[in-house]
N, C-alpha and C positions, 0 to 999 in steps of 0.2 A: 558535417557543418558544425561549427562551434564558435565560441568567442574566446579571446585571450584575456585572462585575469591574472595579474602578477606573474606573467610569463608562462602560465599554464593554459592549455587549450581545454575549455569546459564545453562538454556537449550541450547543444542548444536546449535540449529537453530538461537539463538540470538548472538552467538559467531562467527560462520562461515558465510562467505558471499558467494555470487554466484560465486566469483572468485576462491573459494577453492574447491579442489577435494573432492568429497563425500558430498557436500552440497546438502541438500534437502529443497525445499521451504515448508514453513508451509502452510497447507491447508486453514487456515483463511486468510492469506495474499493473497493467490491465489484467494479466493472468493472475497475479498475486491477489488482486482485489476480488476476482471471481472465485478464487479458491477460498478466501476468507468468508465471503458471502455464503457460498455453498455449505461450508462446514458450520457456520453460525446458524443458518436455517435448519440444518439437519439436527443440531443440538437444541433447537427450540428457543434460541435467543432472539430477541429483537435487537435492532441496532442500539437502542437506548439501554437495554439491560446489559449487553456485552460491554458497551462503553463504560457503564457504571462499574462493572466488575473489574475492568482493566484500568480504570482510573484515567480515562481519556474522554474528550468531548465527543458527543454523538455526531456532530457535524464533521469532526476529524475522521471518525470511523467511516462515515459515508463517503468522504473524499478518498480514503484508502480503497474502499470497495469499488469506486468508480475509476480507480487508477490515476487519480489526480494528485496523490501524495506519495512521497518517497519516505517510507516508514523507517525509523531507527531500529537497530537490532534489538535494543532493550524493549522497545514497545512491541515489536513483533514477538519477542519471547514472552512477554506478559499476555498478549492475545492468545498465543498458543497454550499457555498454562490455563487460562480461563476456559479454553475450548477442549481441555484435556487431551492435547495432542502435542507432538513435537514440531519443531519449525520445519522439518523436512516435509511434513504433510502439507503445510501451507505453501511451500515453495515447489511442490511437485510440478514438473513440466517447465520449470524456469532454469536456465534460459531455453527458449524454444529453438529448434533447428532452423 
């Protein structure tokens, strides 16, 4: 299911946000968020401290961890650097079968 924007079919999960009725989180974003949260906690970071180190807002990081945000590559790279890992560790298991 999707919508047409400028002649391109956009998947519905990229158009609707968590604030909209009927919104469903994409399983890959949920998995990414779980991976970030697990590694963050294992390194002893709070959401606030990791967000500060990465130069992002704490509520944005919370949205990432809940699978509500589609993170940019550069932000993901910065988070990985702050957690002393590579991006592959954060994206392990994505996409799921």
